[in-house]
N, C-alpha and C positions, 0 to 999 in steps of 0.2 A: 443428618437432619431429615432423612427420608426422601431426599431429592433424587432425580434421575439425570445423570450427566448426559450431555448431547455432543458438545464440541470442546476442543482443547487447542491451546497454543503452546508450542515448545518454548521454554526459556532456558538459554544455554550460556554458560560462561566457560571458556576453554582456553588453555595455553598452547597454541599450535606450535610454538617453538620448543616446548618441553615434552609434549606427548605426541605420539604418532596419531594421525588422523583416523587410523583404524579404531582407536579407542573411542573417539567421538562417534564413529559409525556404529559401534557396538552399543553405546549408551542410547543412541537414538533408536536403534532397532529394538532394544529392550522396551523402551517407552512405547513404541508403536505396537508391539505385541500386547502390552497391557491395555492400551487404548482399545484395540480390537476386542480383547476379552471383555472389556467393560461396555462395549457397544458405543464407543465414542469416536467421532470423526475428527481427525487432525486437520485444522484449517490454516495452519501457518506457524510462524514462530519468530523469535528474536534471538540474536546471538551477540555476545560481547567477548572480546579477547581479555582474558584474566589469568593471573598467575595460578589461581586455584580453580579446578573444575567444579562446576555447579550445574545441576540440571533439575528442572521442575516443569510443572504444567499449570497454566491458567485455564481453569475449566468453567464452562457455562452449562447450566442445566435448568430443569424445571421442577416445580413442586406446587401442589395445591396450597393456597395460603391458610386453609383450615387444618392442614395436616403437617405443619412444620413441627419437627421435634427439636427442642432446645436442650441445652445441657443442664438447665434447672427445671424444677417442676416435680421432682420425686416427692412422694407422699409417705408419711409414717406408715410402716407396715409393708411398703414395697420391698421386693427383693432386688438385689443387684446381680446382674449376669456379666461375666467377663468372657469374651469369645476367643481370645488367643493367649497362649502362654507368654510369660514375661522373660526378659533376659537378653534381648537383642543388643542393647547398648553395652552390656558387660561382655558379651561374646565378641562384639566388634573391637572392643579394647584389647581383648586377648589375641585377636587376629593380628592387630598391629604389633603386638609383642611376640608374635610367632609362637604362641603357647596354647592355641585353641585346638582341641581335638577335631579331626576332620568330620567325624559323625555329628558332633555338636554344631559345627559350622553349617553342615548340610541342613540340619533341622532349623537353624536360625534363618538361613537364606530362604528355605521353603516358606517359613512363616512370613518373612518380609515381602515375598513375591506373591503371596496369596491375597487376593482382593477381599475387601469386606463386603463385596457386592451381595453374595448369597446370604450372609448374615443379616444385612440390611433388608433384603427382600423378605426373609422370614420374620424379622422384627416388625416390619410394616404390615404384615398380615394379622398381627395381634391387635385386638381392639382397644387395649388399655395401656399401652406404653406411655409412661408419663415423662420420661426424660432419657436422653442418650448423649454420650460424648465419645470421641475416639481417644485412645491412649497413645500419645506420641511423646513429644520431647519433655513434658513435665512429669512423666511417669504415672503409674496408677494413682498414687496418693495425691500427686499434684493436680491431676485432672479431677479426682474425686473432690478435692477441696473446692474447685470451681463450681461443682454441682450444689454445694450448700453454703458457700460464702455469703454472709449477710442475710441468710434465709431463716425461716422458722423451723428448720429441720436439721438433723444431724445424720451421721452415718456410723454404722458399725461394720468393720471389715474383719472377716474371719481369715486371718493370715494363713492358717493351715489349709484353707480351701482354695487359695489362689494358685493357679497353675504356673509353673516355670520350667524351663528346660533342665533336663538332667545334666549335671555337670556344672551348672552355674554357681551353685553354693561353693564348690571347691575353688572356682575362679575368684569369687568375692573374698574368700578367706586367704587367698594367695595375693590379694592386692590388685587384681585386674578390675578396677572400678573407674568408670569415666568421670571426668571432672563435672559434667552436667548433673550427675547423680548427687554430688555434694551440694551443688547450687540449689537443686530442687529441695533437698532436705533442709538446708539452712533457711530457705525462704518459707517453707510450709510447716515446719515442726511446731510453731506457736499455735497452730490450729489442731494439733494431733496429740492424743493421749495414748501411750503405748503400754499395754499390760505386760507384766513380767514374763508371761508365757510366750511372747513373741521375741525370738532371739535377734541379735543385732544384724547378723548376716541376712536374715529374712526381711528385716526392715529395709536394708539396703536395696534388695531386689524390688521392693514395692516402690522405691523412688527411681528405679533405673529408667533413663530416658529411652523410649522405644522408637524405632524406625518402623513405620507401617504397622503399628500395634493394632490390637483388636478394638471392639466396642465395649463400653460399659453402659448397661441398659437398666433402667429402673421401671418395674412394673409389678402388679399385685402378685402375691405368692402363688396362687393357682396357675396363673398364666406363665410365671417364671419356670415352673417345672415342665410345663408343656413346651415352652420355647427351647429350653435346654435339650429336651428329648428330640425335638425336630432338628435342631442344629447338629446333634451327634449323629442322627440318622443321615444327615447331609454331608457327613465327613468331618465336621468340626469337633474332633475328639477332645479338645481342651476346654470346650465351653463348659462353664460351671457357675453355680450360684456362689458368690464370694462374700456376701454381706447383705445388709438391709438398711433402709432408711428409718431413722428413729425420730421420736418427738423431742427427746432430750439426749444430751445437751445440744442446744441450738447452735448451729454454725460450727460444730466441732466433729471430729472423727475419732472414734475409739477403735484401736487396732488390738485385737485379742488373739 
């Protein structure tokens, strides 16, 4: 939303009778490393004994009230930029099945541990960004639906322009698909029209639930090309224009 994080609280659920405490130490160390990278100060935390490990952060930050970016507000003619490749949910499922290629795992982990900080900084330097959302558990199309649900605009997604990890297609076609992908698809398909040019395996990737996915940004066409150029110069090689905001059909997404 364009804010600057300042402080964070650790929130931890952990089974000390099932997992060694060194696992918890590694989790906390990783979180602290990312807080330092984001310029955030850890001010405490809460822990609960639980059978399933869970870790997260409650973050406090600041933003000027006139500069808040919401997930709605895209205008017809705006281009849509996606800043990270898709596929982390599918890769994670393959890891559980011990079928993920090590090189693919490395790419997915690198993406999940890359902050959106630099992308957000570059975005907020653009004068005419109209909307932004992060791509996480609802997948690209699920979060895209949130951008136009009940609005006077629609979206067109160019499926062939959407970046995804090499090797993910093969995993989808082999059946390594997370359950959350199907839930996303079943919930949001009533808002989506899919052209015959988009194959089923690619549609699955567009619904893949992401961990630490990228940003989906709506802004005018001229600014979109400039922003993608700046992002790629900053090392975000997967940043790409993946679609546009349309006047019709209202409240729907066309995937071509």
